[in-house]
C-alpha positions as CSV (number, residue, x, y, z in Angstrom):
1,M,-4.4,6.2,25.3
2,A,-2.2,3.8,23.9
3,S,0.6,4.8,26.4
4,P,0.6,5.9,29.9
5,G,1.2,9.7,30.7
6,P,3.9,10.7,33.2
7,T,4.0,8.9,36.2
8,P,6.5,10.0,39.1
9,G,7.7,7.0,41.3
10,P,5.9,7.1,44.4
11,N,9.1,7.1,46.6
12,P,11.8,8.8,45.2
13,G,15.2,7.6,46.1
14,E,14.0,4.5,47.9
15,T,16.9,2.2,48.5
16,Q,17.2,-0.8,46.3
17,G,20.5,-2.0,47.7
18,V,24.1,-1.2,48.8
19,G,26.8,-3.4,47.6
20,L,30.0,-4.0,46.0
21,T,31.0,-3.9,42.5
22,R,33.2,-6.0,40.5
23,R,36.1,-3.8,41.3
24,G,35.3,-4.2,44.8
25,W,34.7,-7.9,44.8
26,T,38.2,-8.2,43.3
27,L,39.6,-6.0,46.3
28,A,37.7,-7.6,49.0
29,G,39.3,-11.2,47.3
30,A,42.8,-9.6,47.5
31,A,42.4,-8.3,50.8
32,G,41.2,-11.5,52.2
33,G,44.2,-13.3,50.6
34,L,46.6,-11.1,51.8
35,V,45.4,-11.5,55.5
36,L,45.3,-15.2,55.1
37,G,48.7,-15.2,53.3
38,S,50.4,-13.3,56.4
39,R,49.3,-16.0,58.8
40,V,50.5,-18.8,56.7
41,L,54.0,-16.9,55.5
42,G,54.1,-15.1,58.7
43,A,54.8,-11.7,57.1
44,G,53.2,-9.0,59.0
45,P,53.4,-6.5,56.1
46,L,50.9,-8.4,54.0
47,A,48.1,-8.5,56.9
48,G,48.8,-4.8,56.9
49,L,47.8,-4.5,53.1
50,G,45.0,-6.7,53.8
51,L,43.6,-4.4,56.6
52,A,44.3,-1.3,54.3
53,G,42.3,-3.0,51.5
54,A,39.3,-3.6,54.0
55,A,39.3,-0.2,55.6
56,L,39.2,1.2,52.1
57,I,36.2,-1.0,51.5
58,G,34.6,0.1,54.5
59,F,35.3,3.7,53.5
60,A,33.5,3.1,50.1
61,M,30.4,1.4,51.7
62,V,29.9,4.2,54.2
63,W,30.7,6.9,51.3
64,V,27.9,5.5,49.0
65,G,25.5,4.9,51.9
66,A,25.6,8.5,52.9
67,R,24.7,9.6,49.5
68,R,20.9,9.9,49.1
69,P,20.2,12.0,46.2
70,V,16.6,12.8,45.2
71,L,15.2,13.0,41.7
72,L,11.7,13.9,40.5
73,I,11.4,12.5,36.9
74,T,8.6,11.5,34.9
75,R,8.2,9.2,32.0
76,S,6.3,10.1,28.8
77,V,6.0,8.7,25.4
78,R,5.9,10.5,21.8
79,P,3.7,10.2,20.1
80,A,0.8,9.6,22.6
81,R,-0.2,6.4,20.7
82,L,2.5,4.3,19.2
83,H,2.0,2.2,16.2
84,V,4.3,-0.7,14.7
85,G,7.2,0.6,12.7
86,A,6.6,3.9,13.8
87,E,9.3,6.0,15.3
88,G,8.7,5.8,19.2
89,R,10.5,8.1,21.9
90,V,10.5,7.8,25.6
91,V,10.8,11.2,27.4
92,L,12.7,11.3,31.2
93,E,12.1,14.5,32.0
94,G,12.3,16.3,35.6
95,S,14.7,17.9,38.0
96,T,16.8,17.1,41.0
97,A,15.5,17.8,44.6
98,T,18.7,17.7,46.4
99,A,22.2,18.0,44.9
100,I,23.7,14.9,43.6
101,P,27.1,13.5,42.8
102,L,28.1,11.4,39.5
103,L,25.0,9.4,38.9
104,T,24.1,6.7,36.9
105,L,20.6,6.4,35.4
106,T,19.2,3.1,34.0
107,D,15.8,2.6,32.5
108,R,14.8,-1.1,31.8
109,V,12.5,-2.0,28.6
110,D,10.8,-5.4,28.0
111,E,11.4,-6.3,31.8
112,G,15.2,-6.0,31.5
113,E,15.8,-7.4,28.3
114,R,17.3,-3.8,27.0
115,A,18.0,-1.0,28.9
116,A,18.9,2.8,28.2
117,R,21.5,4.3,30.3
118,F,22.6,8.1,30.9
119,L,25.0,9.8,33.0
120,L,24.2,12.5,35.2
121,L,27.3,14.9,36.1
122,P,27.1,16.5,39.9
123,S,24.7,19.3,40.3
124,V,22.9,21.5,42.8
125,A,19.1,21.1,43.6
126,G,16.9,22.4,41.0
127,T,18.8,21.3,38.1
128,V,16.7,20.6,35.2
129,V,17.0,16.8,34.0
130,R,15.9,15.6,30.5
131,A,17.0,12.2,28.5
132,V,15.5,10.9,25.4
133,Y,15.6,7.0,24.0
134,R,14.0,5.2,21.4
135,I,11.5,2.6,22.0
136,P,11.4,-0.6,19.7
137,T,8.1,-0.7,17.8
138,R,8.9,-3.8,15.7
139,R,5.8,-5.8,17.3
140,R,2.3,-4.7,18.6
141,G,1.7,-5.8,22.3
142,R,2.1,-4.5,26.0
143,H,5.8,-3.5,26.9
144,V,7.1,-2.7,30.4
145,V,9.3,0.3,30.6
146,G,11.4,0.8,33.9
147,P,11.6,1.2,36.8
148,L,14.2,3.9,36.4
149,V,16.9,3.0,38.6
150,G,19.9,5.4,39.9
151,S,23.0,4.1,41.0
152,V,25.9,6.1,43.0
153,T,29.4,4.6,43.2
154,D,32.3,6.1,45.4
155,P,35.2,7.9,43.7
156,F,37.1,4.6,43.7
157,G,34.3,2.6,42.1
158,I,34.3,-0.2,44.9
159,A,30.9,0.3,46.2
160,R,27.6,1.1,44.6
161,R,24.3,2.1,46.0
162,T,21.0,1.5,44.0
163,F,17.5,3.3,44.4
164,V,14.3,3.6,42.4
165,V,13.5,6.9,40.8
166,T,10.4,6.2,38.7
167,E,8.5,3.0,38.8
168,A,7.6,0.9,35.8
169,N,4.9,1.8,33.1
170,D,3.2,-0.3,30.4
171,I,3.6,1.0,27.1
172,V,1.0,-0.2,24.2
173,V,2.3,-0.4,20.7
174,C,-0.9,-0.9,18.6
175,P,-0.9,-2.7,15.3
176,R,-0.1,-0.9,12.1
177,I,-2.5,1.3,10.2
178,H,-2.7,0.9,6.5
179,A,-4.4,3.8,4.1
180,V,-7.7,1.9,2.8
181,V,-11.1,3.0,1.8
182,A,-13.8,2.8,4.6
183,P,-16.0,-0.3,3.8
184,R,-19.4,0.5,2.3
185,R,-21.9,0.4,5.0
186,G,-25.0,-1.1,3.1
187,S,-28.5,-0.3,4.4
188,G,-30.7,-0.7,7.4
189,G,-29.7,1.9,9.8
190,E,-31.3,5.5,10.5
191,P,-31.5,7.8,8.0
192,A,-28.5,10.3,8.2
193,A,-27.5,13.4,5.9
194,H,-24.3,13.6,4.1
195,V,-24.0,9.9,3.9
196,E,-24.1,7.4,0.9
197,G,-26.1,4.3,0.9
198,S,-29.5,3.0,0.0
199,R,-32.3,5.8,0.5
200,A,-35.2,5.5,2.9
201,P,-38.1,8.0,4.0
202,A,-36.5,10.0,6.6
203,L,-38.8,11.4,9.6
204,E,-36.6,14.4,10.2
205,P,-36.3,17.2,7.6
206,L,-33.0,16.1,6.1
207,G,-31.9,14.6,2.8
208,E,-34.1,15.3,-0.5
209,F,-37.9,15.8,-1.3
210,L,-39.8,12.7,-1.8
211,A,-43.5,13.8,-1.4
212,L,-46.2,15.5,0.5
213,N,-48.7,14.3,3.1
214,D,-51.4,15.6,4.8
215,Y,-50.8,16.9,8.2
216,E,-51.6,14.5,11.0
217,P,-51.6,15.5,14.7
218,G,-48.3,14.9,16.3
219,D,-46.3,16.0,13.1
220,D,-43.3,18.1,13.5
221,P,-44.1,21.5,12.8
222,R,-41.0,22.0,11.0
223,R,-42.2,19.5,8.1
224,V,-45.0,21.6,7.2
225,H,-44.9,22.8,3.5
226,W,-46.2,26.2,3.7
227,P,-46.3,27.5,-0.1
228,S,-48.6,24.1,-0.8
229,S,-50.4,24.4,2.2
230,A,-51.4,27.8,1.3
231,R,-52.7,26.4,-2.2
232,R,-54.6,23.8,-1.2
233,G,-56.3,25.5,1.8
234,E,-55.3,22.7,4.4
235,L,-51.9,22.0,6.1
236,V,-49.6,19.6,4.2
237,V,-46.2,18.2,5.3
238,R,-43.0,17.6,3.6
239,L,-41.8,14.0,3.3
240,D,-38.0,13.5,2.9
241,E,-35.8,10.7,1.8
242,A,-32.1,9.9,3.0
243,A,-29.4,7.7,2.9
244,S,-29.8,4.9,5.7
245,P,-26.4,3.1,6.0
246,G,-26.4,0.3,8.8
247,R,-23.6,-0.2,11.1
248,V,-20.3,-2.0,10.0
249,V,-19.2,-4.8,12.2
250,L,-15.7,-5.9,11.9
251,L,-15.2,-9.5,13.1
252,L,-11.8,-10.8,13.7
253,D,-11.0,-14.6,13.2
254,T,-8.9,-15.7,16.4
255,R,-9.0,-19.4,15.6
256,P,-5.4,-21.0,15.6
257,R,-6.3,-23.4,12.8
258,A,-7.0,-20.2,10.4
259,H,-3.6,-18.2,11.2
260,D,-0.1,-18.9,11.1
261,E,1.7,-15.6,12.9
262,V,2.3,-13.7,9.4
263,T,-1.5,-14.3,8.5
264,F,-2.9,-13.4,11.7
265,E,-0.9,-10.0,12.3
266,S,-2.1,-9.0,8.8
267,A,-5.5,-9.6,9.6
268,V,-5.2,-7.5,13.0
269,E,-4.0,-4.8,10.9
270,A,-6.9,-5.2,8.5
271,I,-9.3,-4.7,11.3
272,A,-7.2,-1.8,13.0
273,S,-7.2,0.0,9.2
274,F,-11.1,-0.5,8.7
275,A,-11.6,0.9,12.1
276,V,-9.6,4.0,11.4
277,S,-11.1,4.7,7.9
278,L,-14.6,4.2,9.4
279,R,-14.0,6.8,11.9
280,H,-12.6,9.4,9.3
281,A,-15.8,8.6,7.3
282,H,-17.9,9.6,10.8
283,A,-19.1,6.0,10.9
284,P,-19.9,4.2,14.3
285,V,-17.4,1.2,14.8
286,E,-17.9,-2.0,16.2
287,A,-15.8,-4.9,16.5
288,L,-15.7,-8.7,17.9
289,T,-13.5,-11.6,17.5
290,T,-14.7,-15.4,17.2
291,K,-14.2,-16.1,20.5
292,G,-17.0,-13.5,21.7
293,D,-14.6,-10.8,22.4
294,V,-15.9,-7.4,22.2
295,L,-13.3,-5.2,21.0
296,G,-15.0,-2.1,20.5
297,R,-18.6,-0.3,20.7
298,P,-19.6,2.6,19.2
299,G,-19.1,5.8,21.5
300,P,-16.5,8.4,22.5
301,G,-13.0,7.0,22.3
302,A,-14.3,3.8,20.6
303,V,-11.3,3.8,18.1
304,A,-8.7,4.2,20.5
305,I,-9.9,1.7,22.8
306,L,-10.3,-1.0,20.0
307,L,-6.6,-0.1,18.8
308,E,-5.4,-1.0,22.5
309,R,-7.3,-4.1,22.7
310,L,-6.4,-5.2,19.3
311,A,-2.4,-4.6,20.4
312,V,-2.9,-7.7,23.0
313,V,-5.6,-9.9,21.0
314,E,-4.2,-13.5,20.4
315,T,-5.2,-16.8,18.6
316,G,-6.7,-19.1,20.8
317,G,-9.5,-19.5,23.2
318,P,-13.0,-20.9,22.7
319,D,-14.6,-21.0,19.3
320,Y,-18.0,-19.3,19.3
321,L,-18.2,-18.4,15.8
322,I,-21.5,-19.6,15.1
323,N,-22.8,-17.9,18.4
324,V,-21.3,-14.7,17.3
325,V,-22.9,-15.2,13.9
326,A,-26.3,-16.2,15.1
327,G,-26.3,-13.0,17.4
328,L,-25.4,-10.8,14.6
329,R,-28.5,-12.4,12.6
330,G,-30.6,-11.4,15.6
331,R,-29.6,-7.7,15.5
332,L,-31.3,-4.8,13.9
333,G,-29.4,-1.9,12.2
334,I,-26.4,-3.9,10.8
335,G,-25.7,-3.1,7.2
336,A,-22.5,-4.9,6.6
337,V,-20.0,-7.5,8.2
338,V,-16.4,-7.2,7.4
339,A,-14.5,-10.6,8.3
340,A,-10.8,-10.8,8.4
341,T,-9.4,-14.6,8.5
342,G,-6.3,-16.0,7.6
343,N,-6.7,-19.2,5.5
344,L,-10.5,-19.2,4.5
345,D,-11.8,-22.5,5.5
346,A,-15.4,-24.4,4.7
347,A,-16.7,-23.4,8.6
348,F,-16.0,-19.9,8.3
349,V,-17.6,-19.5,5.0
350,D,-21.0,-21.5,6.0
351,A,-21.1,-19.4,9.2
352,L,-20.8,-16.0,7.2
353,T,-23.2,-17.1,4.3
354,L,-26.0,-17.2,6.9
355,L,-25.3,-13.4,7.5
356,R,-25.8,-12.9,3.3
357,S,-29.7,-12.3,3.4
358,R,-29.3,-9.6,6.2
359,C,-26.6,-7.6,5.4
360,L,-23.3,-7.1,3.0
361,V,-20.9,-9.6,3.8
362,T,-17.1,-9.0,3.0
363,V,-14.4,-11.4,3.8
364,V,-10.6,-10.6,3.9
365,A,-8.3,-13.5,3.5
366,T,-4.9,-12.8,4.6
367,G,-4.0,-16.5,3.9
368,D,-3.4,-18.2,0.4
369,Q,-5.5,-21.2,1.3
370,L,-8.9,-20.5,0.0
371,V,-11.8,-22.8,0.0
372,P,-14.6,-22.0,-2.6
373,A,-17.2,-19.4,-1.5
374,P,-19.4,-18.6,-4.4
375,L,-21.9,-16.7,-2.1
376,L,-19.7,-14.5,-0.4
377,T,-17.3,-11.6,-1.6
378,V,-13.6,-12.5,-0.7
379,V,-11.0,-10.2,-0.9
380,D,-7.9,-12.1,-1.4
381,A,-5.2,-10.4,0.4
382,S,-2.3,-12.7,0.9
383,D,0.2,-10.6,-1.1
384,D,-0.6,-7.2,-0.1
385,F,-3.7,-6.2,2.2
386,P,-4.3,-2.4,1.6
387,T,-3.3,-2.6,-2.2
388,A,-5.7,-5.8,-2.6
389,W,-8.8,-4.0,-0.5
390,N,-8.5,-0.7,-2.2
391,A,-8.7,-2.2,-5.8
392,Y,-11.6,-4.3,-4.6
393,A,-13.3,-1.3,-3.1
394,S,-12.5,1.0,-6.3
395,H,-14.3,-1.8,-8.3
396,A,-17.1,-2.0,-6.2
397,A,-17.7,1.8,-6.1
398,R,-17.9,1.9,-10.0
399,R,-20.5,-1.1,-9.8
400,W,-22.3,0.9,-7.4
401,N,-22.5,4.0,-8.9
402,R,-23.4,2.4,-12.1
403,A,-26.3,0.7,-10.5
404,S,-27.4,4.0,-9.2
405,S,-27.4,5.9,-12.2
406,L,-29.5,2.8,-14.0
407,S,-32.0,2.7,-11.1
408,S,-32.7,6.8,-11.2
């Protein structure tokens, strides 16, 4: 999940500290000054005032120390997965386990850079507590929320006792998702029904009729074509053909020299958008970086894991571009590689050109510096990634349909 579920604090009511407020320190300074002034000036009434102030401080400390409210509050995020630019809310909900005095709750965000504060009125045990506040989603990444801290102040505002109500959580803000057409998968995979792509003979009874073959021991009995077998007087089996799209591999360029902050964020959003569009097309998703990190493999929850890893991916680290490409060249079942980079340089072009003989290769460049790449399909996404990609995908689909109609 992109955000943690409800997480109660392990020790509700655990004391964090008892101390004086700003008003309390002012009173303490005044009381000390009165006592010192009474000695210097020989004025006994001043000492009495100072001692009265000290007694009031002592009373306030005892009062807040005796108040030990217990609250059982959990923290959750709505929606469960946050994305950049979307509205996100943190929900605090639970109840009081004991009677509570006037209480202030403070939930810290981004290690104290921001804070949400709530005031709870005095209430009895079992009172329902619920508060909601917005979580910033201006940038992707992992944000620390909490701990949720309660504070009790005496009626005079002199002393304060603070305690942890709920421990901190990490909340992950995933990259922005754009509505884009899923990348074309090419061929080279296993035949499957209800998909598009180059057609190949299928051993399973799916797709469209291709030919009739003589039955051989070991053939699937379901493929026996009984009408033809009756006419011929011997068993024949039906051979079908179906599309055999290969797997799409998404490659994110993490080399620092290819990016600035803007181009890298756009490249990350491109990989995230492709992954979601492939999931909607019921296609397996695999994603890598040029430093060799595996962002996602096909399987249950693969896209959710991929989005969480994209939320924290950064530029830098070792440059294993050549090794990654060499690994892809040696693998079977890959129909297409879609790479997202910033400024397209010669090293990236030369590496990906090596894959051209094995599968479809498309480069999405989010920067405005592009070297010539005559053997690769390059989508210039420096201005607006989703518009540029969808225009390219629409044009490619028309060419594909035209070629398919001519071949048939």
